[in-house]
N, C-alpha and C positions, 0 to 999 in steps of 0.2 A: 723907310723905317719898318722894322719888323714888329708886328703886334702879337700879343699873347691873349688867347681867349680867357675870359674871366670865369674859368671853371675852378671853383674853390671846393674845399672839403664839405662845407655845409650843403652846397647845391647838389653835388654828385652823390651824396650818401643819404639824402632825404628820403628817396624812394625806398631804399633798403630799410631805413629805420621804421618807416610807416608799415612796410610789409612785416617786419618783425613784430611790431606792436599789434597789428591786426590779424596776424596769422594767415595772410592771404596768399602766401607762396610756400612752396616746399623748400626744404633745406637745399636741395640740388639747384633749384631755380635761384635761390638767394646767393649761393656760392658763385654761380655763373655770372649773375648780375654784378656781384661784388668785384670779381676779377675784371670784368669788362669795364666797369667804372673806374677801377684803380688804374688800369692801363691808360684809359682816356684822360684821367686826371694828371697822370705823370707826364703825358705828352703835351698837355695844355696848361699846366699849372703856371701861375704868375710867379716869376722869380722873386718878386717883392712880397709875395704872400703865399709861401709854400704850404703844401698840405700838412695837416696836423696828424703826425704819426700815431699819437696816443688815441685819437678818436678812431682811426682806421683799425688799430689793434683791438680796441674795445669791441667794435662791430664785428670783426672777424671772430672774436671769442664768442659773441652772441650767436653767430651763424653756426659755429662748431657745436654749441650747446643744443641748438634746435635740431641739428643733424643727429646728434647723439640721442636726443629724446625721441625723434621719429624712428630711429633704428630700434630703440628699446620698445616703443609701442608696437612695432611690427613683430618683434620677438614675443612680447607678452600675448598679443592676439593669437599668434600661432600656438603658443603653449595652452591658452585657454580653449582653443578649438580642439586640441588633442585631449585635454582633460574632459571636455564635454562629451567627446566621442567615447572616451573610456568609461565615463559615468553611465552613458546610455547602454553600453554593453553590460556593465555590472548590474544595471537596473533590470535587464532582461531576466535575471535570475529570480525576479519577483513574480514572474508569470506562474500562475497556479497557486501562489501563496495568498493568504488573507492578511490584509493590512488595515490599520486604523488611521483614518484621515478625517479632517474637518467635514462636517455635514450635519444635517438636521432631519433626515428622513428615517423613519423606522417602519418596517412592514410587519404585519401579523399574519401568520399562516397557521391554520388549525389551532388557533388560540395561543400560539407561541410567537412572541415578538423577536425581531432581530436584535443583535447585541448593540448596545450604545455605550458611550462613555463621555468623560469630560477631561479637559486639560486645564488645571488651575495654575496660573503663573506664580501665585503665592498662596500661602495657607489661608483658609477661609473658615470663619466660625459659623457661617450659615450658607447652605447651598440648596437651591430649589430647582427641581427639574419638572417642567410642565409638559405633558403629552397632549397634543391637540388633534382633533379629527379634521377631516377635509373641509369642514365649515368654519374651522378656527375655534371651535369650542373646546375648552379644557376638559379632558376626560379623566385625567389622573395627575395628581401632584405628588411628587416624591421629595420629601425634605430630608436633608442630610446635615449633620452637625459635626463641627470640629474636623474638617477635612485638610489633609496635608497637601502641600504643593505637588504638582506633577500630574501624570496621566493616570486616570482611574476608571474602572468599569462602573457602570450604573445598572443596577438590577431592577428590571420592570417585569412583573409577573403576567403582564397581558390583561390585567383587570383594571376596571375603572374605580373611582373613589368609593363607589357603593359596594365594591367587592365582586361585581359581575364581570365575566370575561367579555372583552370587547369583540366586536365583529371583525372578521378578517379584512384586511385592506391595508392601505398606506396611511400612516400618520406622520406628524412632525413633532419635534420637541424643541424646547428652548431652555436655556440654563441661565440662572441668576446666582451670583455668589458675592458675598460681602465679608469684609474683615473690619471689625470695629465701625460698622456702618458705611464703609467705603467699598465701592465696586472694585473687584479684583479682575474684572474682564475675563471671565471663563470662556473656553472654546468648546462647543458641542462637537462630539466625535462619533463616527459610525464605522462599522466594519464592512469590508467589501473584498470580494475575490478578484485578484488581478488577472485580467484576460489579455492585456496587451501593453506594450510600452512604446511610446512615441515621443516626439519632441517638437517644440515650436520656439518662438522668440523668448518665451518665459522660462524655458528649460526643459528638463525631461518630465514627461507625463505618464502616469499609469492609468490605463483604462480599466474600469471596474465592471463587474457583472451587472450592476444596476444601470449601466449606460452612462454613468458620469465619469469624469476624469479628475485627477488630482495631481498636483506637482509632487514629484518624488521628495522634495524638501519638506513637504507637509506631512509625510508619513510619520506617525507617532509610535506605531508598534507593528511588528511583523510576527505573524503566527506560523 
């Protein structure tokens, strides 16, 4: 008497279903596995319990979708690489220019401080800029009222709160801003001359004369 293996639809396709759900195989691997199992099942199916065509069709559709998505991802990654390379080339035009980027350092040379600014995400009714020496002591507080949203320069004349010119050197500054008593999360900005352009996993970076770097996406102003 001839016997028939008990290879049914649920048994032969369980591995494919698990791979689809877990994402543990490529579309090509899934297609090859599917065809191999399909041929095996057709050769060994039980005449009294034939394979379920609807389930096989559904799984084949899933495999086709995975294949399409992987192809799309490959295409998108290629496009992103081209865009990144193009952006790096465009950013090279910034070399020699002065840009405004997030930062908190301000230097004073011959009594003249470097330029600083702020970025207000929304309008503020009260803005306070505090300049601190290297010991963390506040040497000057600049109060601004009724400031609109956006990037703005802050003028510091290089003097302390007593009206005396501060010593040359490096200082830091911090910004606080509120609207109706609520913090609007201002960003302190500094100016710097771009000397180089490079890139890493975070994107395109501009190297400044101060020795610091900033992501090109953080550039607020170009002079």
